[in-house]
N, CA, C and O atoms as a DFTB+ gen file, in Angstrom:
388 C
 N C O
     1  1     -38.254      36.512       2.589
     2  2     -37.744      37.388       1.544
     3  2     -36.322      37.809       1.893
     4  3     -36.032      38.194       3.026
     5  1     -35.470      37.730       0.931
     6  2     -34.081      38.128       1.106
     7  2     -33.968      39.627       0.795
     8  3     -34.290      40.075      -0.305
     9  1     -33.509      40.375       1.775
    10  2     -33.349      41.818       1.603
    11  2     -32.042      42.131       0.876
    12  3     -31.137      41.299       0.806
    13  1     -31.966      43.328       0.348
    14  2     -30.751      43.786      -0.331
    15  2     -29.563      43.725       0.626
    16  3     -28.472      43.314       0.232
    17  1     -29.763      44.128       1.871
    18  2     -28.664      44.120       2.839
    19  2     -28.171      42.697       3.092
    20  3     -26.980      42.484       3.320
    21  1     -29.089      41.714       3.052
    22  2     -28.686      40.313       3.204
    23  2     -27.758      39.893       2.068
    24  3     -26.760      39.206       2.285
    25  1     -28.103      40.312       0.865
    26  2     -27.277      39.983      -0.298
    27  2     -25.904      40.650      -0.195
    28  3     -24.878      40.030      -0.475
    29  1     -25.901      41.910       0.206
    30  2     -24.628      42.624       0.362
    31  2     -23.762      41.931       1.407
    32  3     -22.572      41.706       1.181
    33  1     -24.354      41.593       2.546
    34  2     -23.592      40.946       3.626
    35  2     -23.127      39.545       3.233
    36  3     -22.111      39.068       3.739
    37  1     -23.858      38.886       2.338
    38  2     -23.412      37.576       1.851
    39  2     -22.185      37.713       0.965
    40  3     -21.323      36.834       0.942
    41  1     -22.110      38.814       0.240
    42  2     -20.949      39.075      -0.616
    43  2     -19.784      39.590       0.220
    44  3     -18.650      39.141       0.058
    45  1     -20.068      40.534       1.113
    46  2     -19.034      41.129       1.961
    47  2     -19.579      41.260       3.384
    48  3     -20.260      42.234       3.705
    49  1     -19.275      40.270       4.239
    50  2     -19.804      40.301       5.609
    51  2     -19.393      41.536       6.413
    52  3     -20.043      41.880       7.400
    53  1     -18.321      42.198       5.993
    54  2     -17.832      43.369       6.715
    55  2     -18.325      44.692       6.131
    56  3     -17.882      45.763       6.546
    57  1     -19.236      44.614       5.175
    58  2     -19.722      45.828       4.518
    59  2     -20.396      46.748       5.534
    60  3     -21.193      46.317       6.367
    61  1     -20.048      48.018       5.432
    62  2     -20.674      49.056       6.254
    63  2     -21.502      49.888       5.286
    64  3     -20.982      50.729       4.552
    65  1     -22.807      49.628       5.307
    66  2     -23.666      50.155       4.251
    67  2     -25.064      50.419       4.801
    68  3     -25.510      49.780       5.754
    69  1     -25.744      51.383       4.173
    70  2     -27.136      51.676       4.501
    71  2     -27.945      51.556       3.210
    72  3     -27.565      52.087       2.167
    73  1     -29.070      50.843       3.307
    74  2     -29.982      50.716       2.169
    75  2     -31.292      51.389       2.568
    76  3     -31.927      50.997       3.546
    77  1     -31.681      52.382       1.822
    78  2     -32.916      53.115       2.114
    79  2     -34.088      52.484       1.364
    80  3     -34.020      52.251       0.157
    81  1     -35.155      52.217       2.098
    82  2     -36.430      51.765       1.531
    83  2     -36.287      50.553       0.618
    84  3     -37.042      50.398      -0.342
    85  1     -35.308      49.689       0.923
    86  2     -35.095      48.471       0.136
    87  2     -34.972      48.787      -1.360
    88  3     -35.463      48.048      -2.213
    89  1     -34.298      49.912      -1.650
    90  2     -34.129      50.389      -3.024
    91  2     -32.682      50.211      -3.444
    92  3     -31.780      50.779      -2.828
    93  1     -32.454      49.434      -4.478
    94  2     -31.102      49.151      -4.969
    95  2     -30.374      50.428      -5.388
    96  3     -29.144      50.458      -5.420
    97  1     -31.119      51.467      -5.704
    98  2     -30.512      52.737      -6.117
    99  2     -30.318      53.702      -4.962
   100  3     -29.899      54.840      -5.173
   101  1     -30.616      53.266      -3.740
   102  2     -30.429      54.113      -2.567
   103  2     -29.516      53.418      -1.554
   104  3     -29.888      53.202      -0.401
   105  1     -28.340      53.084      -2.008
   106  2     -27.349      52.435      -1.146
   107  2     -26.239      53.439      -0.865
   108  3     -25.699      54.060      -1.781
   109  1     -25.909      53.589       0.405
   110  2     -24.814      54.462       0.807
   111  2     -23.737      53.586       1.435
   112  3     -23.988      52.873       2.407
   113  1     -22.548      53.649       0.874
   114  2     -21.412      52.855       1.339
   115  2     -20.583      53.695       2.299
   116  3     -20.282      54.852       2.006
   117  1     -20.213      53.128       3.437
   118  2     -19.480      53.860       4.465
   119  2     -18.125      53.210       4.760
   120  3     -17.885      52.043       4.447
   121  1     -17.258      54.007       5.371
   122  2     -15.952      53.540       5.880
   123  2     -15.141      52.775       4.854
   124  3     -14.583      51.716       5.142
   125  1     -15.087      53.325       3.657
   126  2     -14.280      52.740       2.577
   127  2     -14.689      51.321       2.210
   128  3     -13.869      50.555       1.703
   129  1     -15.944      50.959       2.457
   130  2     -16.447      49.652       2.017
   131  2     -16.440      49.636       0.495
   132  3     -16.991      50.537      -0.136
   133  1     -15.823      48.624      -0.098
   134  2     -15.827      48.549      -1.567
   135  2     -17.260      48.460      -2.107
   136  3     -18.083      47.700      -1.599
   137  1     -17.531      49.240      -3.129
   138  2     -18.855      49.253      -3.743
   139  2     -19.054      47.943      -4.507
   140  3     -18.167      47.484      -5.226
   141  1     -20.219      47.364      -4.335
   142  2     -20.601      46.156      -5.066
   143  2     -21.629      46.588      -6.110
   144  3     -22.545      47.350      -5.803
   145  1     -21.480      46.111      -7.322
   146  2     -22.388      46.539      -8.391
   147  2     -23.818      46.087      -8.106
   148  3     -24.051      45.068      -7.455
   149  1     -24.761      46.870      -8.607
   150  2     -26.167      46.516      -8.455
   151  2     -26.455      45.142      -9.048
   152  3     -27.238      44.369      -8.495
   153  1     -25.823      44.847     -10.169
   154  2     -26.037      43.553     -10.820
   155  2     -25.575      42.408      -9.927
   156  3     -26.258      41.389      -9.823
   157  1     -24.418      42.566      -9.280
   158  2     -23.913      41.519      -8.387
   159  2     -24.817      41.357      -7.165
   160  3     -25.069      40.243      -6.707
   161  1     -25.300      42.489      -6.646
   162  2     -26.187      42.436      -5.481
   163  2     -27.481      41.717      -5.849
   164  3     -27.929      40.835      -5.118
   165  1     -28.077      42.084      -6.965
   166  2     -29.334      41.466      -7.385
   167  2     -29.161      39.983      -7.708
   168  3     -30.046      39.174      -7.427
   169  1     -28.016      39.629      -8.300
   170  2     -27.751      38.216      -8.596
   171  2     -27.626      37.423      -7.300
   172  3     -28.162      36.319      -7.195
   173  1     -26.923      37.977      -6.313
   174  2     -26.770      37.287      -5.025
   175  2     -28.117      37.202      -4.317
   176  3     -28.428      36.178      -3.708
   177  1     -28.917      38.259      -4.385
   178  2     -30.242      38.254      -3.769
   179  2     -31.098      37.134      -4.386
   180  3     -31.772      36.402      -3.662
   181  1     -31.071      37.005      -5.691
   182  2     -31.839      35.949      -6.365
   183  2     -31.332      34.573      -5.965
   184  3     -32.125      33.662      -5.724
   185  1     -30.018      34.417      -5.892
   186  2     -29.410      33.144      -5.490
   187  2     -29.841      32.753      -4.072
   188  3     -30.217      31.608      -3.824
   189  1     -29.781      33.707      -3.156
   190  2     -30.170      33.442      -1.770
   191  2     -31.664      33.151      -1.656
   192  3     -32.074      32.318      -0.848
   193  1     -32.483      33.836      -2.466
   194  2     -33.927      33.599      -2.434
   195  2     -34.249      32.186      -2.922
   196  3     -35.102      31.507      -2.351
   197  1     -33.566      31.752      -3.974
   198  2     -33.773      30.391      -4.480
   199  2     -33.415      29.376      -3.401
   200  3     -34.139      28.402      -3.199
   201  1     -32.302      29.600      -2.707
   202  2     -31.885      28.692      -1.641
   203  2     -32.896      28.689      -0.495
   204  3     -33.226      27.632       0.044
   205  1     -33.386      29.876      -0.123
   206  2     -34.378      29.962       0.956
   207  2     -35.683      29.269       0.555
   208  3     -36.279      28.554       1.361
   209  1     -36.122      29.477      -0.674
   210  2     -37.343      28.840      -1.159
   211  2     -37.196      27.316      -1.159
   212  3     -38.132      26.601      -0.802
   213  1     -36.038      26.828      -1.554
   214  2     -35.794      25.380      -1.564
   215  2     -35.833      24.820      -0.148
   216  3     -36.360      23.731       0.076
   217  1     -35.280      25.556       0.802
   218  2     -35.297      25.116       2.201
   219  2     -36.728      25.048       2.732
   220  3     -37.094      24.084       3.404
   221  1     -37.528      26.053       2.438
   222  2     -38.930      26.063       2.865
   223  2     -39.670      24.886       2.235
   224  3     -40.441      24.199       2.906
   225  1     -39.437      24.661       0.965
   226  2     -40.089      23.542       0.274
   227  2     -39.680      22.205       0.885
   228  3     -40.514      21.315       1.052
   229  1     -38.398      22.064       1.219
   230  2     -37.930      20.821       1.837
   231  2     -38.572      20.608       3.196
   232  3     -38.947      19.487       3.539
   233  1     -38.701      21.679       3.975
   234  2     -39.363      21.572       5.287
   235  2     -40.820      21.158       5.121
   236  3     -41.318      20.328       5.882
   237  1     -41.501      21.721       4.144
   238  2     -42.893      21.357       3.891
   239  2     -43.012      19.894       3.466
   240  3     -43.922      19.188       3.901
   241  1     -42.093      19.445       2.618
   242  2     -42.079      18.049       2.181
   243  2     -41.820      17.131       3.366
   244  3     -42.481      16.104       3.517
   245  1     -40.856      17.502       4.208
   246  2     -40.555      16.687       5.386
   247  2     -41.765      16.583       6.313
   248  3     -42.057      15.510       6.841
   249  1     -42.460      17.686       6.505
   250  2     -43.641      17.685       7.367
   251  2     -44.728      16.781       6.783
   252  3     -45.331      15.983       7.501
   253  1     -44.973      16.912       5.481
   254  2     -45.985      16.078       4.831
   255  2     -45.613      14.601       4.933
   256  3     -46.477      13.757       5.172
   257  1     -44.336      14.290       4.752
   258  2     -43.887      12.903       4.868
   259  2     -44.069      12.380       6.285
   260  3     -44.491      11.239       6.474
   261  1     -43.758      13.193       7.272
   262  2     -43.914      12.775       8.669
   263  2     -45.377      12.509       8.987
   264  3     -45.702      11.521       9.646
   265  1     -46.255      13.379       8.524
   266  2     -47.690      13.187       8.763
   267  2     -48.166      11.897       8.102
   268  3     -48.924      11.133       8.699
   269  1     -47.723      11.657       6.873
   270  2     -48.115      10.428       6.176
   271  2     -47.645       9.188       6.932
   272  3     -48.373       8.200       7.029
   273  1     -46.436       9.244       7.461
   274  2     -45.908       8.101       8.210
   275  2     -46.686       7.878       9.506
   276  3     -46.967       6.740       9.881
   277  1     -47.029       8.961      10.181
   278  2     -47.815       8.827      11.409
   279  2     -49.217       8.293      11.108
   280  3     -49.752       7.479      11.861
   281  1     -49.804       8.753      10.012
   282  2     -51.119       8.233       9.616
   283  2     -51.030       6.750       9.275
   284  3     -51.943       5.983       9.582
   285  1     -49.924       6.343       8.635
   286  2     -49.728       4.933       8.298
   287  2     -49.614       4.070       9.555
   288  3     -49.908       2.875       9.529
   289  1     -49.185       4.691      10.653
   290  2     -49.113       3.975      11.931
   291  2     -50.465       3.918      12.636
   292  3     -50.601       3.285      13.683
   293  1     -51.460       4.583      12.057
   294  2     -52.807       4.531      12.609
   295  2     -53.234       5.761      13.391
   296  3     -54.328       5.776      13.955
   297  1     -52.401       6.792      13.440
   298  2     -52.784       8.003      14.161
   299  2     -53.723       8.836      13.304
   300  3     -53.578       8.898      12.083
   301  1     -54.704       9.487      13.967
   302  2     -55.573      10.399      13.224
   303  2     -55.001      11.815      13.341
   304  3     -54.031      12.047      14.063
   305  1     -55.606      12.744      12.629
   306  2     -55.066      14.109      12.565
   307  2     -55.048      14.788      13.928
   308  3     -54.137      15.564      14.218
   309  1     -56.045      14.505      14.770
   310  2     -56.062      15.103      16.110
   311  2     -54.898      14.595      16.953
   312  3     -54.282      15.360      17.696
   313  1     -54.604      13.325      16.837
   314  2     -53.471      12.747      17.575
   315  2     -52.144      13.308      17.063
   316  3     -51.227      13.576      17.839
   317  1     -52.062      13.477      15.761
   318  2     -50.849      14.058      15.166
   319  2     -50.676      15.497      15.630
   320  3     -49.567      15.916      15.960
   321  1     -51.772      16.254      15.657
   322  2     -51.711      17.640      16.147
   323  2     -51.277      17.685      17.608
   324  3     -50.489      18.544      18.002
   325  1     -51.799      16.746      18.416
   326  2     -51.422      16.705      19.833
   327  2     -49.929      16.410      19.979
   328  3     -49.256      17.026      20.805
   329  1     -49.413      15.487      19.194
   330  2     -47.977      15.194      19.240
   331  2     -47.152      16.402      18.807
   332  3     -46.110      16.698      19.390
   333  1     -47.629      17.087      17.787
   334  2     -46.925      18.274      17.289
   335  2     -46.850      19.337      18.376
   336  3     -45.799      19.942      18.589
   337  1     -47.966      19.564      19.063
   338  2     -47.987      20.559      20.136
   339  2     -47.058      20.163      21.278
   340  3     -46.346      21.004      21.827
   341  1     -47.067      18.889      21.631
   342  2     -46.179      18.419      22.702
   343  2     -44.718      18.620      22.303
   344  3     -43.895      19.023      23.125
   345  1     -44.405      18.341      21.055
   346  2     -43.034      18.523      20.565
   347  2     -42.637      19.991      20.643
   348  3     -41.547      20.316      21.116
   349  1     -43.516      20.882      20.182
   350  2     -43.212      22.316      20.199
   351  2     -43.012      22.818      21.626
   352  3     -42.100      23.601      21.889
   353  1     -43.861      22.368      22.547
   354  2     -43.725      22.784      23.942
   355  2     -42.421      22.272      24.529
   356  3     -41.750      22.990      25.272
   357  1     -42.058      21.046      24.206
   358  2     -40.796      20.491      24.686
   359  2     -39.605      21.233      24.126
   360  3     -38.637      21.488      24.843
   361  1     -39.664      21.581      22.855
   362  2     -38.573      22.327      22.228
   363  2     -38.429      23.693      22.876
   364  3     -37.309      24.144      23.116
   365  1     -39.545      24.362      23.165
   366  2     -39.498      25.664      23.823
   367  2     -38.933      25.546      25.233
   368  3     -38.196      26.418      25.694
   369  1     -39.283      24.472      25.903
   370  2     -38.774      24.244      27.269
   371  2     -37.243      24.171      27.260
   372  3     -36.587      24.759      28.120
   373  1     -36.684      23.456      26.295
   374  2     -35.243      23.299      26.248
   375  2     -34.538      24.557      25.762
   376  3     -33.384      24.793      26.120
   377  1     -35.222      25.376      24.942
   378  2     -34.633      26.640      24.486
   379  2     -34.453      27.606      25.648
   380  3     -33.515      28.403      25.650
   381  1     -35.340      27.544      26.632
   382  2     -35.297      28.463      27.771
   383  2     -34.167      28.128      28.722
   384  3     -33.747      28.982      29.502
   385  1     -33.671      26.917      28.676
   386  2     -32.616      26.502      29.619
   387  2     -31.261      26.930      29.149
   388  3     -30.263      26.665      29.819
């Protein structure tokens, strides 16, 4: 979920602002940050949410395609799960370094 503050920061990365209770009507602008209209904030929030949803959908499609390809190679679901776990463990190992 894209928060109001995410939308504000996408419009103005330098915004100094507080959003109370994720309420578009409870925004306090600080340090002479130019006020952004509620309509612009909500439009940017919707735009970012659409982009995030598309990314999630693409990741799900990629995963389904990878599983189908592995199954076509003759692997069963348990073998695919084992490979997935090995990949995740390897990725975590390299993140720690």
